[in-house]
C-alpha positions as CSV (number, residue, x, y, z in Angstrom):
1,M,12.0,17.5,-17.3
2,H,11.8,13.0,-16.6
3,V,11.2,11.7,-13.4
4,R,11.3,7.9,-11.8
5,V,8.5,5.8,-10.6
6,A,8.4,2.7,-9.9
7,M,5.7,1.2,-12.3
8,Y,3.2,-1.9,-11.1
9,Y,1.8,-4.4,-13.9
10,N,2.0,-7.0,-10.6
11,N,3.4,-8.5,-7.7
12,K,6.9,-9.9,-9.6
13,D,6.4,-7.4,-12.1
14,I,7.8,-4.0,-11.6
15,R,9.6,-1.6,-12.8
16,V,11.4,1.5,-12.7
17,E,10.7,3.6,-15.7
18,E,10.9,7.8,-16.3
19,I,7.3,9.8,-17.3
20,P,7.1,14.0,-17.2
21,I,8.0,15.7,-13.9
22,P,3.8,16.5,-13.3
23,K,3.6,20.6,-13.7
24,T,1.9,22.1,-10.4
25,G,-1.1,24.1,-10.9
26,P,-3.4,26.3,-9.3
27,G,-2.7,25.7,-5.1
28,E,-1.2,22.4,-6.0
29,L,2.7,21.2,-4.5
30,L,4.9,19.4,-6.2
31,V,6.6,17.2,-3.1
32,R,10.6,15.5,-4.0
33,I,9.9,12.1,-2.4
34,E,12.1,10.8,0.4
35,A,10.3,7.8,2.0
36,S,7.6,5.5,1.3
37,G,6.1,2.9,3.2
38,I,4.9,-0.4,1.4
39,C,1.3,-0.9,2.8
40,G,-0.1,-4.5,2.9
41,S,-2.6,-3.5,1.1
42,D,-0.4,-3.3,-1.9
43,V,0.0,-6.7,-2.3
44,M,-3.1,-7.3,-3.0
45,E,-2.9,-8.4,-6.3
46,W,-6.4,-9.5,-6.3
47,Y,-6.6,-5.5,-6.3
48,R,-4.3,-3.8,-8.1
49,V,-3.7,-5.7,-10.9
50,K,-7.6,-4.7,-13.2
51,K,-6.0,-0.9,-12.4
52,A,-2.3,-2.1,-13.9
53,P,0.5,-0.3,-14.5
54,L,0.0,2.6,-12.5
55,V,2.5,3.9,-9.5
56,L,1.1,2.7,-6.8
57,G,2.4,4.5,-2.7
58,H,0.7,6.1,-0.9
59,E,2.4,6.5,2.8
60,I,4.5,9.5,1.6
61,A,6.4,11.3,3.4
62,G,9.2,14.3,1.7
63,E,9.9,18.3,1.0
64,V,8.0,20.6,0.0
65,V,10.3,21.9,-3.9
66,E,7.4,24.6,-5.4
67,A,4.0,25.4,-4.3
68,G,1.7,27.2,-7.2
69,K,0.1,30.2,-7.1
70,G,-2.7,30.7,-4.2
71,V,-0.6,28.3,-1.8
72,D,0.3,29.9,1.1
73,R,0.5,27.7,4.0
74,Y,3.7,26.1,2.6
75,K,6.7,26.8,0.6
76,K,10.1,25.4,-0.8
77,G,12.0,23.2,1.7
78,D,8.8,22.0,4.3
79,R,8.8,18.8,4.9
80,V,5.4,17.4,5.1
81,V,3.3,14.4,5.0
82,A,0.1,14.0,2.8
83,S,-3.4,12.0,2.6
84,H,-3.5,10.7,-0.2
85,H,-7.6,10.6,0.1
86,V,-9.6,12.9,1.3
87,P,-12.2,14.3,2.4
88,C,-15.1,16.8,1.4
89,N,-15.4,17.4,5.4
90,T,-19.4,19.4,4.6
91,C,-21.0,15.4,4.2
92,R,-24.1,14.2,6.1
93,F,-20.7,11.5,5.8
94,C,-18.2,13.8,7.2
95,L,-20.4,15.6,9.5
96,S,-21.2,12.9,11.4
97,G,-17.7,11.8,11.9
98,H,-17.7,9.2,9.1
99,H,-15.2,11.1,7.3
100,T,-13.9,8.0,5.1
101,V,-17.1,6.3,4.0
102,C,-16.9,10.0,2.1
103,D,-17.7,9.9,-2.3
104,T,-14.7,12.0,-2.2
105,L,-12.4,11.0,-0.8
106,G,-12.5,8.1,-3.4
107,R,-12.4,10.3,-5.9
108,T,-8.8,11.8,-4.7
109,N,-5.3,10.5,-5.3
110,F,-1.4,11.7,-6.0
111,D,0.0,12.2,-9.4
112,P,1.3,9.8,-9.4
113,G,2.1,7.6,-6.6
114,G,4.6,7.6,-3.3
115,F,6.4,4.6,-5.5
116,A,8.0,8.8,-7.4
117,E,10.5,10.2,-7.0
118,Y,8.5,13.3,-7.5
119,V,4.8,14.2,-6.6
120,R,2.4,16.6,-7.3
121,L,-0.6,17.3,-4.8
122,P,-3.8,18.4,-6.0
123,A,-5.2,21.2,-4.7
124,I,-8.2,20.0,-2.5
125,N,-5.1,17.9,-0.7
126,V,-3.3,20.5,-0.2
127,N,-5.9,22.7,1.0
128,R,-7.0,19.7,4.0
129,G,-4.7,16.7,3.6
130,V,-1.1,17.6,3.8
131,Y,1.0,18.4,7.4
132,F,3.8,19.0,8.5
133,I,6.7,16.7,10.0
134,P,7.3,17.2,13.7
135,E,10.7,19.7,14.5
136,G,12.8,15.7,15.6
137,V,10.4,13.5,13.2
138,S,12.5,11.7,10.4
139,F,10.7,11.6,6.8
140,E,11.2,7.9,7.3
141,E,9.6,7.4,10.9
142,A,7.1,10.8,9.3
143,S,5.7,7.8,6.5
144,F,4.1,6.4,9.6
145,A,1.9,9.3,9.7
146,E,-1.3,7.7,7.5
147,P,-1.4,3.8,8.7
148,L,-1.2,4.8,12.1
149,A,-4.2,6.9,10.9
150,C,-5.8,4.4,10.2
151,V,-5.0,2.0,13.3
152,L,-5.6,5.2,15.2
153,R,-9.6,5.5,13.6
154,A,-10.2,1.5,13.9
155,Q,-9.7,1.9,18.0
156,R,-11.7,4.2,17.8
157,M,-14.7,2.0,16.1
158,A,-13.3,-0.5,18.9
159,G,-14.3,1.9,21.6
160,L,-10.9,0.8,23.2
161,R,-10.9,2.5,26.7
162,P,-8.7,1.7,29.2
163,G,-8.0,-0.9,31.7
164,D,-9.6,-3.0,28.2
165,T,-8.1,-6.6,27.5
166,V,-6.7,-6.3,23.7
167,M,-7.0,-9.7,21.4
168,V,-4.3,-8.6,18.7
169,M,-4.6,-11.2,15.7
170,G,-1.9,-11.2,13.0
171,S,1.5,-9.2,14.0
172,G,2.6,-8.0,11.0
173,I,3.2,-4.2,10.4
174,A,-1.0,-4.1,11.2
175,G,-1.2,-6.0,13.7
176,L,2.4,-4.1,15.9
177,L,0.8,-0.6,14.7
178,H,-2.4,-2.2,17.3
179,I,0.2,-3.2,19.9
180,Q,1.2,0.2,20.6
181,L,-1.5,1.9,19.9
182,A,-3.6,0.0,22.7
183,R,-0.3,-0.1,24.7
184,A,0.0,3.7,25.2
185,M,-3.8,4.2,25.0
186,A,-3.7,1.9,29.1
187,A,-4.8,-1.2,27.4
188,G,-5.0,-3.4,30.2
189,R,-3.1,-6.8,28.5
190,V,-2.4,-7.2,24.7
191,V,-2.4,-10.8,24.1
192,A,-1.3,-11.1,20.3
193,T,-1.4,-14.2,17.3
194,D,0.8,-14.9,14.5
195,I,1.5,-18.2,12.6
196,S,5.6,-16.5,12.6
197,E,7.5,-16.8,15.4
198,A,9.5,-14.8,14.3
199,R,6.0,-12.1,14.5
200,M,4.8,-13.4,17.9
201,E,8.2,-12.2,19.4
202,A,8.0,-9.3,17.3
203,A,5.3,-9.0,18.7
204,K,6.0,-8.8,22.7
205,R,9.4,-6.7,22.0
206,F,6.4,-3.7,21.0
207,G,4.3,-4.3,24.5
208,A,2.3,-7.4,24.1
209,D,1.8,-9.4,26.9
210,A,2.4,-12.5,25.3
211,A,1.7,-14.0,21.9
212,I,0.0,-17.3,21.3
213,H,0.5,-19.4,18.3
214,A,-2.5,-19.0,16.2
215,K,-2.3,-23.2,15.9
216,Q,-2.9,-23.9,19.0
217,D,-6.3,-23.3,21.3
218,V,-5.4,-19.5,21.6
219,L,-9.7,-19.4,23.7
220,S,-7.6,-21.8,26.8
221,E,-4.7,-19.6,26.0
222,L,-6.2,-16.3,26.5
223,R,-8.2,-18.1,28.9
224,R,-5.1,-18.7,31.3
225,L,-3.7,-14.9,31.0
226,N,-7.0,-13.1,31.4
227,D,-8.2,-14.7,34.6
228,G,-10.4,-16.8,32.9
229,R,-12.0,-14.5,30.2
230,P,-12.4,-14.1,26.2
231,A,-10.2,-10.7,25.7
232,D,-13.2,-7.4,25.3
233,R,-11.4,-6.0,21.9
234,V,-10.6,-8.2,19.2
235,L,-8.6,-6.8,16.8
236,V,-8.5,-9.1,13.2
237,C,-5.5,-7.6,11.6
238,T,-5.2,-10.6,8.8
239,G,-7.2,-11.2,6.1
240,A,-7.5,-15.0,7.5
241,K,-10.6,-16.9,6.6
242,S,-9.5,-18.8,9.9
243,A,-8.8,-15.9,11.5
244,N,-12.0,-13.5,11.4
245,L,-13.8,-17.2,12.7
246,Q,-11.2,-17.5,15.3
247,A,-12.3,-13.6,16.7
248,L,-16.1,-14.9,16.9
249,E,-15.1,-17.0,19.4
250,L,-12.4,-15.5,21.6
251,V,-14.6,-12.1,22.3
252,E,-15.7,-10.8,25.5
253,R,-19.9,-10.8,26.7
254,G,-20.3,-6.8,25.8
255,G,-16.9,-6.9,23.6
256,T,-16.5,-6.2,19.9
257,V,-14.1,-7.7,17.5
258,L,-13.6,-5.2,14.8
259,F,-12.3,-6.8,11.4
260,F,-9.0,-4.3,10.3
261,A,-7.9,-6.8,7.3
262,P,-9.6,-6.8,3.7
263,T,-10.3,-10.8,3.3
264,D,-9.7,-12.3,-0.2
265,P,-13.1,-11.1,-2.5
266,G,-16.2,-13.5,-1.4
267,V,-14.7,-13.9,1.6
268,T,-17.9,-14.8,4.0
269,I,-18.4,-16.5,7.9
270,P,-21.7,-17.7,9.5
271,L,-22.6,-16.1,12.3
272,S,-25.6,-16.7,15.0
273,I,-27.9,-14.0,15.5
274,N,-28.8,-15.3,18.9
275,N,-25.8,-15.9,20.5
276,L,-23.7,-13.2,19.1
277,F,-25.9,-10.8,18.9
278,F,-29.2,-11.4,21.3
279,R,-27.2,-13.1,23.5
280,N,-24.4,-11.9,24.5
281,D,-24.2,-8.5,23.1
282,I,-21.5,-8.7,20.5
283,T,-20.5,-5.3,18.0
284,L,-18.8,-6.3,14.9
285,T,-17.1,-3.6,13.1
286,T,-15.2,-2.7,10.9
287,S,-12.5,0.2,9.9
288,Y,-10.9,1.7,6.7
289,A,-8.7,4.5,6.2
290,G,-8.5,7.4,9.1
291,S,-9.4,11.2,9.8
292,P,-7.2,14.0,8.7
293,A,-7.7,14.7,12.7
294,D,-6.2,11.2,12.9
295,H,-3.4,11.5,10.4
296,V,-2.4,15.4,13.2
297,T,-2.5,12.5,16.3
298,A,-0.2,10.6,14.8
299,L,1.8,12.4,14.2
300,E,2.6,14.1,17.4
301,L,2.2,10.2,18.9
302,I,5.5,9.8,16.9
303,R,6.7,13.1,18.0
304,A,6.5,12.0,21.6
305,R,7.7,8.7,20.6
306,R,4.6,7.4,22.2
307,V,4.5,5.0,19.1
308,R,8.5,3.1,17.9
309,V,7.6,3.3,14.3
310,G,11.4,3.5,13.8
311,D,12.3,0.8,15.8
312,M,10.3,-1.6,13.1
313,I,11.3,-1.0,9.7
314,T,13.6,-3.7,9.1
315,H,14.6,-2.9,5.1
316,R,15.7,0.4,3.4
317,L,15.2,0.4,-0.8
318,G,15.9,2.4,-3.2
319,L,13.8,3.4,-6.1
320,A,15.0,0.7,-8.2
321,E,14.4,-2.3,-6.0
322,T,10.9,-1.8,-5.3
323,A,10.2,-5.0,-6.9
324,K,12.4,-6.7,-4.1
325,G,10.3,-4.8,-1.6
326,F,6.9,-6.1,-2.9
327,Q,8.7,-9.7,-2.7
328,L,9.9,-9.0,1.2
329,V,5.9,-7.7,1.8
330,A,4.0,-10.0,0.1
331,E,6.0,-13.3,1.6
332,A,5.5,-11.8,5.4
333,Q,8.6,-13.2,6.4
334,D,11.7,-11.5,7.8
335,S,10.5,-8.2,7.4
336,I,7.9,-5.9,8.9
337,K,8.3,-2.9,7.2
338,V,9.7,-1.5,4.1
339,I,10.8,1.7,3.4
340,I,11.1,3.0,-0.5
341,E,13.6,6.3,-0.9
342,P,13.1,6.3,-4.2
343,Q,16.4,9.3,-4.1
344,R,18.8,6.9,-3.1
């Protein structure tokens, strides 16, 4: 038996091909994919193309169709989401709460990838990276578990506290998730930036108190909105060098800048040791991926409608339209979240 996949060659060359259906071994699961979100990292061509051809897609939700020998927690018919990268849970990094820098994390993945009709989950993923979809949560809503888990970890790393003023730079899907989560976590003020009027409107729709065009005098406008002060937490959700530089000007003394989005290769920014650190006690940090616990929390936030992920979906496409989906995400114009539904 063969299954259809969207094979990635580059951002403008994604072909529907057929490959043999993955065989399920001991401890493994075969999952029929019902929804698979396109992540901004999927369209980072400089990073992806060197590994092509391959099947991308890591924001998945589906139904178990086969459980391998020894699997007793999951059965045929269960609705699940899964982590594509999972930690070992035993190394010094995992034991100190830094699961996402675990060596095992980078060596684990789906077979073949989420933009496929069926995916095999290796035994290690089944053991520590499969989660039941709560009742009342759709497959497409559940596919947000992975990106929301990343956002949860990031805000924890940034030390976000109730009452904080939060500046979210970049109002694409990551920025909008940060806005909603910051609001759910009782941030005092949430202010967003973007260069797109449509995304600025989306930022306000999803909970930002105000949205500032990134080409304006952002610091002056932020001070006007925030009792004369900069932001306690600045979350940079764009890889633009200008935004990364601007973020250093927008953070309050004793505050934190968290760089959530990767830049193009080789991008650097100058730092003043005295002004940023010695005098102003600024923390610069970053975050990648999410822990298993973050995935569980993300699903609960989705179930409780504390984060309204369903309202973020602007496009639902079949597997044959994956190339169109990549184009929409890469252009970052009139799309917020694009979901591929391989069974269509």
